[in-house]
C-alpha positions as CSV (number, residue, x, y, z in Angstrom):
1,M,-8.2,111.9,106.0
2,A,-4.9,113.8,105.8
3,S,-5.7,114.7,102.2
4,D,-9.2,116.0,103.1
5,A,-7.6,118.1,105.9
6,C,-5.1,119.7,103.4
7,A,-7.9,120.4,101.0
8,D,-10.0,122.1,103.6
9,T,-7.0,124.2,104.7
10,F,-6.4,125.3,101.1
11,R,-10.0,126.1,100.5
12,L,-10.1,128.2,103.7
13,A,-7.0,130.1,102.7
14,L,-8.4,130.8,99.3
15,D,-11.6,131.9,100.7
16,D,-9.7,134.3,103.0
17,Q,-8.0,135.8,99.8
18,R,-11.3,136.0,98.1
19,W,-12.9,137.8,101.1
20,G,-10.0,140.4,101.1
21,A,-10.8,141.1,97.4
22,V,-14.5,141.6,98.2
23,V,-13.6,143.9,101.1
24,N,-11.3,146.0,98.9
25,R,-13.8,145.8,96.1
26,D,-10.9,144.8,93.8
27,P,-11.9,145.0,90.1
28,A,-8.9,142.8,89.2
29,A,-10.7,139.8,90.8
30,D,-13.7,140.3,88.7
31,G,-14.2,137.1,86.6
32,L,-12.1,135.0,88.9
33,F,-14.9,134.2,91.2
34,F,-18.3,135.3,92.5
35,Y,-19.7,135.6,96.0
36,G,-23.2,134.9,97.2
37,V,-25.1,136.5,100.2
38,V,-27.1,133.9,102.0
39,T,-29.5,136.3,103.6
40,T,-30.5,138.1,100.2
41,G,-30.0,135.1,97.8
42,V,-28.0,137.4,95.5
43,F,-24.6,136.8,94.1
44,C,-22.2,139.5,92.9
45,R,-18.8,140.4,91.5
46,P,-15.9,141.0,93.9
47,S,-16.0,144.7,92.9
48,C,-19.8,145.2,93.6
49,P,-20.4,148.6,95.2
50,A,-23.3,147.2,97.2
51,R,-23.2,147.3,101.0
52,L,-20.6,144.9,102.4
53,P,-22.3,141.8,103.9
54,R,-21.2,139.9,107.1
55,R,-18.5,137.4,106.4
56,D,-20.5,134.5,107.9
57,N,-23.3,135.1,105.3
58,V,-21.0,134.9,102.3
59,R,-20.4,131.9,100.0
60,F,-17.9,131.8,97.2
61,F,-18.4,130.3,93.8
62,Q,-15.9,129.7,91.0
63,T,-18.3,130.4,88.1
64,Y,-21.6,132.2,87.2
65,E,-23.2,128.9,86.6
66,E,-22.2,127.4,89.9
67,A,-23.7,130.3,91.8
68,S,-27.0,130.0,89.8
69,R,-27.2,126.3,90.5
70,A,-26.9,127.0,94.2
71,G,-30.1,129.0,93.9
72,F,-28.5,132.5,94.0
73,R,-29.9,135.2,91.6
74,P,-27.5,137.9,89.9
75,C,-27.0,141.3,91.5
76,L,-28.8,144.1,89.7
77,R,-26.1,146.6,90.6
78,C,-22.9,144.9,89.4
79,R,-24.7,142.6,86.9
80,P,-22.2,139.7,87.1
81,A,-23.6,138.2,83.8
82,G,-22.5,141.2,81.6
83,D,-19.5,143.4,81.2
84,S,-18.3,145.1,84.3
85,I,-19.1,148.8,85.0
86,A,-15.4,149.5,84.6
87,A,-15.2,147.7,81.3
88,G,-18.2,149.5,80.0
89,Q,-16.7,152.9,81.0
90,A,-13.5,152.0,79.3
91,A,-15.3,150.9,76.2
92,A,-17.2,154.3,76.1
93,V,-14.0,156.3,76.4
94,A,-12.3,154.1,73.7
95,R,-15.2,154.9,71.4
96,A,-14.8,158.7,72.2
97,C,-11.1,158.4,71.3
98,R,-11.9,156.9,67.9
99,L,-14.5,159.6,67.2
100,I,-11.8,162.2,68.0
101,E,-9.2,160.6,65.7
102,Q,-11.6,160.1,62.8
103,A,-13.2,163.6,62.8
104,D,-11.9,166.4,60.6
105,T,-12.9,168.9,63.3
106,A,-12.5,167.9,66.9
107,P,-16.0,167.0,68.3
108,S,-17.3,169.0,71.2
109,V,-17.2,167.5,74.8
110,G,-21.0,167.7,74.8
111,D,-21.2,165.7,71.5
112,L,-18.8,163.1,72.8
113,A,-20.7,162.8,76.1
114,A,-23.9,162.4,74.3
115,S,-22.4,159.6,72.2
116,A,-21.4,157.8,75.4
117,G,-24.8,158.3,77.1
118,L,-23.2,160.3,79.9
119,S,-23.5,163.9,81.2
120,R,-20.9,166.4,80.1
121,F,-19.4,166.6,83.5
122,H,-19.4,162.8,84.2
123,F,-17.9,162.1,80.7
124,H,-15.1,164.8,81.1
125,R,-14.2,163.4,84.6
126,L,-14.2,159.8,83.4
127,F,-12.2,160.5,80.2
128,K,-9.4,162.3,82.1
129,A,-9.5,159.5,84.8
130,L,-8.9,156.7,82.1
131,T,-6.6,158.5,79.7
132,G,-4.7,160.9,81.9
133,V,-5.7,164.0,79.8
134,T,-8.8,166.0,79.0
135,P,-10.7,165.4,75.6
136,K,-9.4,168.7,74.4
137,A,-5.8,167.8,75.2
138,Y,-6.3,164.4,73.6
139,A,-7.6,166.0,70.4
140,E,-4.8,168.5,70.3
141,A,-2.1,165.8,70.7
142,H,-3.8,163.9,67.8
143,R,-4.0,166.8,65.6
144,I,-0.2,167.5,66.2
145,G,0.5,163.9,65.4
146,R,-1.3,164.5,62.0
147,V,0.8,167.7,61.4
148,R,4.0,165.5,62.0
149,E,2.9,163.3,59.2
150,G,1.5,166.2,57.0
151,I,4.7,168.3,57.3
152,R,6.5,165.4,55.5
153,Q,3.9,164.9,52.8
154,S,2.2,168.2,52.1
155,P,3.6,170.7,49.6
156,T,3.6,173.5,52.2
157,I,3.6,173.7,56.0
158,T,0.4,175.7,56.0
159,E,-1.5,173.0,54.2
160,A,-0.2,170.5,56.7
161,I,-1.5,172.7,59.6
162,Y,-5.0,173.3,58.1
163,G,-5.3,169.6,57.0
164,A,-4.7,168.5,60.6
165,G,-7.7,170.5,61.7
166,F,-6.1,173.7,63.1
167,G,-8.2,176.6,62.3
168,S,-5.3,179.0,61.9
169,N,-1.6,179.2,61.8
170,G,-1.6,181.3,64.9
171,R,-3.3,178.4,66.9
172,F,-0.8,175.9,65.7
173,Y,2.3,178.0,66.4
174,A,1.0,178.8,69.8
175,V,1.6,175.2,70.9
176,T,4.1,173.8,68.3
177,N,7.5,174.4,70.0
178,N,6.2,172.6,73.1
179,R,5.0,169.5,71.1
180,L,7.3,169.1,68.1
181,G,10.3,170.1,70.2
182,M,11.5,172.5,67.4
183,T,10.1,174.7,64.7
184,P,7.9,173.1,62.0
185,R,10.7,173.8,59.5
186,Q,13.3,172.2,61.7
187,F,11.0,169.2,62.2
188,R,10.4,168.9,58.4
189,A,14.2,168.8,57.9
190,G,14.6,166.1,60.5
191,G,15.8,168.3,63.2
192,L,18.4,170.0,60.9
193,G,19.8,173.1,62.6
194,A,19.0,172.2,66.2
195,A,22.3,172.7,68.2
196,I,22.9,170.2,71.1
197,R,26.0,170.2,73.2
198,F,27.0,167.1,75.3
199,A,29.7,165.5,77.3
200,V,30.2,162.2,78.9
201,G,31.6,161.7,82.4
202,Q,31.9,159.0,85.1
203,C,30.0,158.4,88.3
204,S,29.5,155.5,90.8
205,L,26.8,154.1,88.6
206,G,29.0,154.0,85.5
207,G,28.9,156.3,82.4
208,I,26.8,159.5,82.5
209,L,26.0,161.5,79.4
210,V,24.5,165.1,79.7
211,A,23.2,166.9,76.7
212,A,21.7,170.4,76.4
213,T,20.2,172.9,74.0
214,E,20.4,176.6,74.6
215,K,17.3,176.4,76.7
216,G,18.4,173.7,79.1
217,V,19.3,170.0,79.7
218,C,17.5,167.8,77.2
219,A,19.0,164.4,78.1
220,I,20.8,162.7,81.1
221,M,21.6,159.1,80.4
222,L,23.3,156.4,82.5
223,G,25.0,153.3,81.2
224,D,28.2,151.0,81.2
225,D,29.4,152.0,77.7
226,P,30.1,155.7,77.0
227,N,30.1,155.0,73.4
228,A,26.7,153.4,73.5
229,L,25.4,156.4,75.3
230,V,26.6,158.8,72.5
231,R,25.1,156.5,69.9
232,E,21.7,156.5,71.7
233,L,21.9,160.4,71.8
234,Q,22.6,160.4,68.0
235,D,19.6,158.1,67.6
236,R,17.4,160.3,69.5
237,F,18.4,163.6,67.7
238,P,19.5,162.1,64.3
239,A,19.6,165.4,62.3
240,A,20.7,167.8,65.0
241,T,24.1,169.2,65.3
242,L,25.9,167.5,68.2
243,T,29.0,169.1,69.5
244,G,31.2,168.3,72.5
245,G,30.8,170.6,75.5
246,D,33.5,173.1,76.5
247,A,34.9,173.7,80.1
248,A,31.9,175.7,81.0
249,F,29.5,172.8,79.9
250,E,31.5,170.4,82.0
251,R,30.0,172.2,85.1
252,L,26.6,170.8,83.9
253,V,28.1,167.3,83.9
254,A,29.6,167.9,87.4
255,Q,26.1,169.0,88.7
256,A,24.5,165.9,87.3
257,V,27.1,163.7,88.9
258,A,26.5,165.6,92.2
259,M,22.8,164.7,92.0
260,V,23.9,161.0,91.8
261,E,26.6,161.0,94.4
262,S,25.1,163.6,97.0
263,P,21.4,163.4,96.5
264,G,20.6,165.3,99.7
265,Q,22.2,168.5,98.4
266,S,20.0,171.0,96.7
267,T,20.9,171.0,93.0
268,S,18.6,172.1,90.2
269,L,19.4,172.1,86.5
270,P,17.5,174.2,83.7
271,L,15.6,171.6,81.7
272,D,14.5,171.6,78.1
273,V,12.2,168.5,78.1
274,R,9.1,168.1,76.0
275,G,6.3,165.5,76.2
276,T,2.6,165.3,76.1
277,A,0.5,167.4,78.4
278,F,0.1,164.2,80.7
279,Q,3.8,163.3,80.6
280,E,4.8,166.8,81.6
281,G,2.3,166.8,84.6
282,V,3.8,163.5,85.8
283,W,7.4,164.8,85.4
284,Q,6.5,167.8,87.4
285,A,5.0,165.7,90.1
286,L,8.1,163.6,90.3
287,R,10.3,166.6,90.9
288,E,8.2,167.3,94.0
289,I,9.2,164.0,95.6
290,P,11.8,164.7,98.3
291,A,15.2,162.9,98.2
292,G,15.0,159.8,100.3
293,S,11.3,159.3,99.8
294,T,9.4,157.0,97.5
295,V,5.8,157.1,96.3
296,S,3.7,154.6,94.3
297,Y,2.6,154.9,90.7
298,S,-1.0,155.1,91.9
299,E,-0.1,157.9,94.2
300,I,1.5,159.9,91.3
301,A,-1.8,159.2,89.3
302,R,-3.8,160.7,92.1
303,R,-1.6,163.7,92.4
304,V,-1.9,164.5,88.7
305,G,-5.6,164.2,88.9
306,A,-6.0,160.9,87.0
307,P,-6.3,158.2,89.7
308,K,-7.1,155.4,87.2
309,A,-4.3,156.2,84.9
310,V,-1.6,154.1,86.7
311,R,-0.3,152.5,83.6
312,A,0.0,155.9,81.8
313,V,2.0,157.2,84.8
314,A,4.3,154.1,84.4
315,R,4.7,154.9,80.7
316,A,5.5,158.6,81.5
317,C,8.2,157.5,83.9
318,S,9.8,155.3,81.3
319,A,9.7,158.1,78.9
320,N,11.6,160.4,81.2
321,P,14.6,161.7,79.2
322,V,16.7,163.1,82.2
323,A,17.7,160.7,84.8
324,V,18.0,161.9,88.4
325,A,17.0,165.5,87.4
326,I,13.4,164.2,87.1
327,P,13.6,161.4,89.7
328,C,11.5,158.7,88.3
329,H,13.7,156.3,90.4
330,R,11.7,157.4,93.5
331,V,8.4,155.7,92.1
332,V,7.8,152.2,93.2
333,R,5.0,149.7,93.1
334,T,2.3,149.8,95.7
335,D,3.9,146.8,97.5
336,G,7.2,148.7,97.7
337,D,8.9,146.7,95.0
338,V,11.3,149.0,93.0
339,S,10.0,147.4,89.7
340,G,11.5,148.7,86.4
341,Y,13.9,151.5,85.5
342,R,14.9,152.8,82.1
343,W,18.6,152.7,83.1
344,G,18.6,149.5,85.0
345,I,17.0,148.2,88.1
346,D,20.4,147.9,89.9
347,R,20.9,151.7,89.3
348,K,17.5,152.4,90.7
349,R,18.2,150.4,93.9
350,A,21.6,152.1,94.2
351,L,20.1,155.6,93.9
352,L,17.4,154.9,96.5
353,A,20.1,153.5,98.9
354,K,22.2,156.6,98.4
355,E,19.4,158.8,99.1
356,R,18.3,157.0,102.2
357,A,21.9,157.0,103.6
358,S,22.2,160.7,103.1
C-alpha cells in the first residue's frame, strides 16, 4: 500500500510538471508526452496553440500510441504525429541557407520565400528570428567568407572578389574593413602590417591584457598567467606587428582595471572590434545594460529583434573580444544562473558581486 501511495504521489507531481509545460506551450516538452482533452476527444503536443483546456479535462500520455489506444484522435492544429511546426520552420530556413550558400548569385528574398512556401514578409521575419540576421546579411557574410578563401587561392584580389559573387570592387570595399578586420592585401598577407600595441597589468581578478590598434581597443583579456595572455594575443593576430605600449598606453590599461575594480564609475574606451552583423548588434545591446543589472540571453535576443536566436546570442557573448568593456558578464540564464564565461565562471561571479556592491 505504501508503494502504491508513493507511485500516486510521483505521478501527480509529474502531471503537475506536464501541466505547467502545457500552460506555457513549451516546445522543449514536445515529444516527451502528449495530452488529451476529454471534452473534445483530441490529443495534442504540449506546445499546441489551441485554446487552453480546463485542467480537470486533461489526461496525459507517454506516447502517441497510448493516446490513440485510449480513444483520442490527433489534433489537426499541432499534428502530433508529424514534425512540429517549429521543426518545419527550422527546416525551411535551413534549406534557404543552403540555397544561399550554393548559389553563384544571392537569391532574392522572394525566390527564397517561394521555395519555402511562405509569403515574402513571413519568410523574412522567420529567417531573422531563427538565424539572428536577415537573408541579405546572411548572404553577404557567406560571400565574404568565400572572399577569405579566394584571396588565398586566386591570382588576383579582383578575381577573388568577383568569384565570391560581388558585382563590383566598390561593393566589396564598402564592407570589407568591417568584416575582414583589415584591408584585403593585409588579410592576404596574414595580417602583415597591422600594428597592435599591448600591455599587461594586474587587477583583483588576476592578469589583464589590453591591446589596441590606432582605431581603438581590440582586446581585453583576463587570466591567471600573463605570459599565456600574451600567447593568446599572438595566436589571435599571428602576422600583426605587436609592440609593448608606452606610458601613454598604460592609461588605457588603467581604465580597463578601473572598469573591473570600480564598475559604478562611468568609463568608456574607444573600441575597434569587428564581428558579424548579428554579433555587433548583440555587443551593442550588452553595452546598454547598466552596471549592477543582469538580463537573460532570451531578453538580449528580444532586444536585437531575434527572439528565437537565444543560442546565437550565447555564441556572440562567448565571441566577445573585450572583457568588461562589452559586459557579457551581465548576461545570465533565465533562471538567474550565471552559466558560462569566456574568462572563467568565478570571474563572472566576482564582477557581478562588485557591481552589486557598488
